[in-house]
Wavefront OBJ file of the C-alpha trace (Angstrom):
o trace
v 20.972 160.128 -18.731
v 18.538 157.268 -19.391
v 19.663 157.196 -23.034
v 23.296 156.847 -21.967
v 22.483 153.991 -19.583
v 20.416 152.310 -22.312
v 23.299 152.595 -24.813
v 25.746 151.123 -22.306
v 23.391 148.233 -21.501
v 22.840 147.490 -25.216
v 26.617 147.525 -25.803
v 27.155 145.070 -22.963
v 24.377 142.823 -24.244
v 25.858 142.749 -27.743
v 29.332 142.112 -26.337
v 28.051 139.070 -24.409
v 26.604 137.562 -27.601
v 29.723 138.199 -29.669
v 31.458 134.986 -28.524
v 28.717 132.807 -30.029
v 29.948 133.575 -33.557
v 33.599 132.630 -33.100
v 35.028 130.626 -35.980
v 35.702 126.909 -35.468
v 39.473 127.513 -35.771
v 39.521 129.660 -32.644
v 37.253 127.458 -30.522
v 38.952 124.968 -28.185
v 38.447 121.364 -29.350
v 36.169 120.509 -26.429
v 33.618 123.228 -27.280
v 30.889 121.874 -29.514
v 28.829 123.871 -31.994
v 25.494 122.057 -31.474
v 25.161 122.125 -27.715
v 21.986 123.100 -25.843
v 22.290 126.364 -23.928
v 21.524 124.634 -20.626
v 24.646 122.479 -20.546
v 28.197 121.745 -21.573
v 29.221 119.503 -24.451
v 32.508 117.830 -25.216
v 33.734 115.925 -28.268
v 36.638 113.495 -27.894
v 38.604 111.311 -30.291
v 39.762 108.230 -28.361
v 42.358 106.362 -30.373
v 43.264 102.716 -29.763
v 39.976 102.015 -28.000
v 36.966 99.784 -28.552
v 33.366 100.495 -27.626
v 31.262 97.738 -26.180
v 27.587 97.585 -25.368
v 27.065 95.301 -22.368
v 24.040 94.168 -20.376
v 23.959 93.741 -16.605
v 22.132 91.012 -14.657
v 18.930 93.113 -14.681
v 18.900 93.530 -18.477
v 20.066 97.160 -18.403
v 22.526 98.245 -21.081
v 25.781 99.985 -20.241
v 28.825 101.105 -22.208
v 32.361 99.844 -21.938
v 35.511 101.426 -23.353
v 38.555 99.184 -23.483
v 41.946 99.235 -25.174
v 41.770 98.090 -28.767
v 42.653 98.691 -32.377
v 39.818 101.114 -33.248
v 38.982 104.781 -32.707
v 35.981 105.870 -30.654
v 34.327 109.229 -31.226
v 32.668 110.311 -27.996
v 30.206 113.193 -27.683
v 29.091 114.118 -24.163
v 26.304 116.473 -23.105
v 26.128 117.349 -19.394
v 23.111 119.433 -18.446
v 23.846 122.134 -15.902
v 22.595 120.902 -12.539
v 20.226 123.224 -10.738
v 21.474 124.192 -7.281
v 19.768 122.533 -4.320
v 18.243 119.811 -6.505
v 18.942 116.320 -5.265
v 19.700 113.745 -7.991
v 19.456 116.436 -10.679
v 22.381 115.250 -12.790
v 21.616 114.510 -16.444
v 24.010 113.387 -19.192
v 23.853 111.942 -22.674
v 26.839 110.270 -24.310
v 27.056 109.188 -27.936
v 29.731 106.684 -28.964
v 30.795 105.847 -32.522
v 33.485 103.236 -33.111
v 35.353 103.540 -36.419
v 38.411 101.953 -37.985
v 41.736 103.715 -37.464
v 42.685 105.729 -40.559
v 39.211 105.255 -41.979
v 38.110 106.781 -45.237
v 34.755 108.448 -45.740
v 31.647 106.624 -44.476
v 27.995 107.207 -45.344
v 25.418 105.038 -43.538
v 21.653 105.139 -43.168
v 19.462 103.490 -40.496
v 20.238 99.768 -40.002
v 23.510 100.152 -41.919
v 24.782 102.232 -38.971
v 25.454 98.821 -37.415
v 28.582 98.711 -39.630
v 30.099 101.062 -37.063
v 29.272 100.496 -33.428
v 27.145 103.449 -32.359
v 25.580 103.755 -28.936
v 23.568 106.252 -26.929
v 23.808 106.490 -23.135
v 21.300 108.358 -20.995
v 22.497 108.863 -17.432
v 20.112 110.401 -14.922
v 17.803 109.690 -12.033
v 15.015 108.757 -14.455
v 13.603 105.457 -13.225
v 13.307 102.970 -16.077
v 14.653 105.434 -18.654
v 18.410 105.145 -18.364
v 21.083 102.978 -19.876
v 22.988 102.522 -23.113
v 21.274 101.569 -26.351
v 22.466 100.790 -29.875
v 21.695 103.499 -32.420
v 19.722 101.948 -35.269
v 17.848 104.886 -36.808
v 19.608 107.827 -38.400
v 22.081 109.090 -40.912
v 25.846 109.028 -40.348
v 28.154 110.849 -42.729
v 31.882 110.853 -41.973
v 33.850 112.734 -44.628
v 37.617 112.767 -44.924
v 38.532 116.349 -45.757
v 42.297 116.619 -46.153
v 45.290 115.000 -44.536
v 44.044 113.776 -41.140
v 40.953 115.984 -40.795
v 37.368 114.732 -40.889
v 33.838 116.098 -40.685
v 31.185 114.092 -38.822
v 27.499 114.754 -39.419
v 25.305 112.373 -37.434
v 21.530 112.703 -37.108
v 19.850 109.943 -35.105
v 16.844 108.920 -33.057
v 16.521 106.607 -30.077
v 13.159 104.952 -29.517
v 13.874 103.362 -26.118
v 14.230 106.557 -24.037
v 13.740 110.323 -24.427
v 16.736 112.180 -25.836
v 17.946 115.772 -26.100
v 20.927 115.394 -28.436
v 19.711 114.293 -31.863
v 22.435 115.701 -34.081
v 26.221 116.003 -34.021
v 28.230 118.113 -36.455
v 31.940 118.084 -35.612
v 35.239 118.582 -37.387
v 38.201 116.712 -35.917
v 41.666 115.356 -36.604
v 42.442 111.666 -36.598
v 46.152 110.973 -36.310
l 1 2 3 4 5 6 7 8 9 10 11 12 13 14 15 16 17 18 19 20 21 22 23 24 25 26 27 28 29 30 31 32 33 34 35 36 37 38 39 40 41 42 43 44 45 46 47 48 49 50 51 52 53 54 55 56 57 58 59 60 61 62 63 64 65 66 67 68 69 70 71 72 73 74 75 76 77 78 79 80 81 82 83 84 85 86 87 88 89 90 91 92 93 94 95 96 97 98 99 100 101 102 103 104 105 106 107 108 109 110 111 112 113 114 115 116 117 118 119 120 121 122 123 124 125 126 127 128 129 130 131 132 133 134 135 136 137 138 139 140 141 142 143 144 145 146 147 148 149 150 151 152 153 154 155 156 157 158 159 160 161 162 163 164 165 166 167 168 169 170 171 172 173 174
């Protein structure tokens, strides 16, 4: 009897892990391959937008998305909030502004400034929140075929701690 229960439990365990190996074609566009297990990630292609990095009266950086003639790639990580924890929300958002109908791009470190790239950390983390320009990393945007692209972006922020350090996404740009 114990062997039967053990076999059933192992089957259930394997069945729960089966969804982690689904091919990219069958995954909804808002499910991201490189997302920490303790949260939810979303990748968006925002056409006809512009990304701005602003500073408030206290010197804190914040992001601004407005209508424009560019495309903004937006990656969001929202950590799952623990129940009964006050001010436990935590998010990271990465913005990359590119030209509409862009061709392939390959940039390293300071050259990333050719595209506007920003990192936002949103949490109750006194003195360690805000939006910062991304200056260190490697950005590779490859045009695959027709309107499809592959983004590989590895980066580091020195101003605040970060969880998301790499993005690898395929997307369509119309």
